[in-house]
C-alpha positions as CSV (number, residue, x, y, z in Angstrom):
1,M,3.7,-3.2,22.3
2,N,5.1,-1.0,25.0
3,S,8.8,-0.5,25.9
4,K,8.7,-3.6,28.1
5,G,7.6,-5.8,25.2
6,E,4.1,-6.2,26.7
7,D,1.1,-6.1,24.3
8,N,-1.4,-3.6,25.7
9,S,-3.9,-4.0,22.9
10,D,-7.4,-3.2,24.1
11,W,-8.9,-3.1,20.6
12,K,-11.0,-6.0,19.1
13,M,-12.0,-6.6,15.6
14,V,-15.7,-6.2,15.4
15,F,-16.3,-6.5,11.7
16,K,-14.5,-7.6,8.5
17,T,-15.5,-7.2,4.9
18,Q,-14.1,-6.9,1.4
19,N,-16.7,-4.2,0.5
20,P,-15.3,-0.7,1.2
21,V,-18.8,0.9,1.0
22,Q,-20.1,-1.5,3.6
23,A,-17.2,-0.8,5.9
24,D,-17.8,3.0,5.6
25,I,-21.5,2.6,6.4
26,I,-20.9,0.4,9.4
27,A,-18.0,2.6,10.7
28,G,-20.2,5.7,10.3
29,N,-23.1,4.1,12.1
30,L,-20.9,3.1,15.0
31,E,-19.4,6.6,15.2
32,N,-22.9,8.2,15.1
33,N,-23.7,6.1,18.1
34,G,-20.7,7.2,20.1
35,V,-18.4,4.2,19.4
36,N,-14.8,5.0,18.5
37,V,-13.8,3.0,15.4
38,V,-10.5,2.3,13.8
39,V,-10.6,1.1,10.2
40,I,-7.7,-0.8,8.8
41,N,-7.7,-1.5,5.1
42,K,-5.7,-4.7,4.4
43,R,-6.9,-5.0,0.8
44,D,-4.3,-5.4,-1.9
45,S,-4.0,-2.1,-3.9
46,S,-3.4,-3.9,-7.2
47,Y,-5.7,-6.9,-7.0
48,L,-8.8,-5.8,-5.0
49,V,-10.0,-9.3,-4.6
50,F,-7.4,-10.0,-1.9
51,G,-7.6,-8.9,1.7
52,Y,-10.2,-7.3,3.9
53,I,-11.1,-4.1,5.6
54,E,-11.3,-4.6,9.3
55,L,-13.1,-2.5,11.9
56,Y,-11.7,-2.4,15.4
57,V,-13.3,-1.0,18.6
58,H,-12.1,-0.7,22.1
59,E,-12.9,-3.8,24.1
60,D,-15.1,-1.7,26.5
61,E,-17.4,-0.8,23.5
62,F,-17.3,-4.2,21.8
63,D,-20.6,-5.5,23.1
64,M,-22.4,-2.3,22.1
65,A,-20.7,-2.3,18.7
66,T,-21.7,-5.9,17.9
67,K,-25.3,-5.1,19.0
68,L,-25.4,-2.0,16.7
69,I,-24.1,-4.1,13.8
70,E,-26.6,-6.8,14.3
71,E,-29.5,-4.3,14.5
72,A,-28.3,-2.6,11.3
73,G,-28.2,-6.0,9.6
74,D,-31.8,-6.7,10.6
75,E,-33.2,-3.7,8.8
């Protein structure tokens, strides 16, 4: 939020997983294709079965990111 209390979030979650290796591979693939990625690890540090790792991209790159993820899943 900015100082006026408005939410200027232009980032969208493009992928969510509990597998850290999968998150790293997808984030790396997106970055290699020029997409800026923010990785947020919400997994519990004590019990690794709780929570997710979320990948966020800017809304302008969302369509390209989802296409790249779908293409990688088809291989």
